[in-house]
N, C-alpha and C positions, 0 to 999 in steps of 0.2 A: 203468816200470810201477809202481814203488813210489810215485812222486810222484803218478801218476794215481789210485792207490788212496787215498792220503791226501786228495787233493782231493775225491774222491767222498765220503769220510766227513765232511769238514769242510763242504763247500759244499752237497752234495745228500744230506740224510739218507735219502731214499728210494732211494738207489742199490742197497741190498741188499734191496729189497722183494720180490724174486723168490725169496728163500730163506725159507721159512716158519719155519725155526729162529730167524731173526733178528727175527721179529715181536714187538715189545716188549710187546704185551698178550696173549701166548699163554696165560697163566694165566687171565685173564678170559675169553678166547675159549673155552678148553676148558670152563670152568664153564657158559658160555652154551650150548654145544653139548649138554652133558649135560642142561641144563634143558629144551631144546626137542626132544630126540631122539625123544620119543614124540608130538610135536605137529607133524609134518612135512608133513601133508596130501598125502602122495604117493599117487597113483592111488586117490582115493576112488571108491567103487562107484557113487555117485549123481551123478557129474558129468554134465552135460547134453551130448549129442553134437550136433555141427553137421552138416548134410547135406554130402555130398561128391558131385561137385565143388562148391565154393562159387562160385557165379556171381553176377553183378549182379542177375539176376532173382530168384534164390533169396534173396539178401540183402535185397531190397526186400520180400519177402513173408514171410520167416521171423520168427517171434515165439515167445516162451516165455510161457505163461500165468502169472498171478500165483500161482495155486494151486501150480503146479509149483515156482516159485521159493521159496515159503513152505515147501514140504516138503523142499527141498534143504538138505543140511548146509552149514555154513560152509566146510568143506574142499571140498565139491562145488561151491560157488559160486566159490571161488578157482580151482579147476581149470577150471571152465567159462569164466571170464574169460580165463585164460591160453591156453585152447584156441581162443578166438575167432579165426577166420581173418583178421579185419580188423586185428588188431594188427600183422600183418606189413606191411600196406599203409599203415595210418595212422601207425604208429610214434609213440612218445611225443614230446611237446613240439613237434609240428608240424614234424618233421624234413624233410618234403617240401613244405612250403608254398612257393608261388611268390613270395610277398612277404616280404621281410626285415623288414617293419614289424609283422608279426604278433607278438602277445604269446603266447609259447609256454605260459606258465603259465595264462593265461586260456583258451587253446585247449584245454588238457588238462582244465581244470576243466569246460568245456562238454561234453567227451566223457564225463566221469564223470557229469555231471548227466543226460545223455541215455541212459546205459547202464543198462538195467533190472536187469541182473545185479549190477552194482556197487552200485547203489542199494539193493538188497535186502541185499547183503553188508554195507553200512555200518550196517545196523540191528542186526547181531548183536553181542552183548556180548563175544564172544571174537574179534572180527575181527582186532584187532592181534596178539593172541597167535598166532593161526593164520597170519597173514601173516608174522610174524617167524619162526615155525617153518618155514614153507616157504622163506623166505629163508636161514635158517641151514643148511637142507639143501642149498640151491644152493651156498652158500659152502663147505661141508665135503665135499660129495660130487661136485661137478661142477667140472671145469676151466672157467673163465669163457668160453673161446672156444666151448664147446659150448652149444647151446640159447641162444645169445646174445640173440636177440630176446625170448625168454620171460623170461630173467633181467633184461634191461634194462626190460621192461615192468613186471615185478614190482617192480623198484627204484623206478621213478617213481610207481607206484601207492602204495607205502609212503610215499614222500616227498611225496605230494600234499597240497594244502590240505584235502582232505576227510578224510584219515586223521589228520593232525597233531593236531587237537583231541581225538582219541580216545586219544592216547598217555598213558601214565604216565611219570614221570621215569625209573623203572627201565627201562622198555621203550625209551625214547629212548637211554639209555646203552648198553643192549644193542645197539641198532641202530648206534650209533657204532662199537662194536668190530667188529661183523659187517661193516659196510661197509668199514672200514679193512682188515680181513682180506681181503675180496674184492678190493679194489684192490691189496693186497699180492701177491695170487696172479696178477694179470694178467700174461700173457707180455710180454716186452720189445717184440715187434713189434706188439702190440695195446694197449699201455698207454695212450697218449694218446687213441686212438680209443675204447677201451672203458670208460674210468673215469668219464666225465662223468655218466652217469645214476646211478651209485653215489655220486658226490659229492653229488648232490641229496639223498640220504638224510642225509648229514652236515649239510647246510644245514638241512634240516627239523628234525633232532634238536636242533641248536644253537639254533634259533629257539624250539623248544618249551621248552628248558632255560633260556631267557633268559640265555645266556652273554654277559655284558656286553661283553667285548673284541670279540667277533664282531659284536654288534649295533651297535657304534660304528665298524665298518669303513667306509671311504669308499665302498664299493659300495652302502651303504644311503643312499638319498636320501629325505629327509622320512620316515624311519622304515621305508621299504620298500626291498627289494632291487630293483635294476634288472633288467629282463627283456629277453630277446632271443627270436628265433624258437625256439631250442632250449632254452629254460628260463631259469634265472637266469644273468645275465651273469658273475657271479663263478665259476660252475661251468665255464664255457667259457673264460674268460680267465685265471683264477687258481685252478685246482683245488688246486694244492699249498698255497696259502694256506689254503684251507678245511681241508685235511688237517692242517695245522699247528695251526690253531685247535682241531680235534678232539683232537689229541694233547695239546695244552696243557690242555684241559678235563679229559681223563681223568687226566693226571698230577696235576692239582690235586685231583681226587677221591681220589687215592691218598695225599695228604699229610695 
């Protein structure tokens, strides 16, 4: 048992990820939680309700007026997006596409471009702050196996090409810590299945921060990350590599 424990420490730095006390950026994480504790966007009063039951016929005819969208708060728009019944069917990154040749990033970009709620959300000056606040609440108050579809959709929305240009460097660094913490909290039996979408946040933040070691990785071809049906190839094939790049970046910032 002692030998196995030592190998776990030497070979797999993430072996202790399930114990929050061992999260190496806990001080940073705690500061971030305090910063966003009053920006969590939980249960906003003006979130738009979808009809129930949600049927194909209703989906085809349902629409939200531009006036209503303009009058809805940023938090209300986020809650409306996460309450959309179709996120459970669509799933991010084209998880249910029948063709493995589909570019999951392009697919999700098209979903965002066609979504009137998200398009209004992206016009708000505080969109990243409010999305990060909602994500920080998910990390600190919810075990990742609960509300999994909502948390995963929130993660890929934050990681999207549409949101990345709106980030500041500080917000990108906050998201690195929050995503690492979320991954750290994943239960053992759901770790490999549940972490991929949160790893996409790490990828997006590292790209925004222009972290050169990451940008020079072999998964980049002609300056672009390779993609698969479920997003970036590196997130699916080598998530722990992305995690290590993120840890290296944050450690570099501490020196």
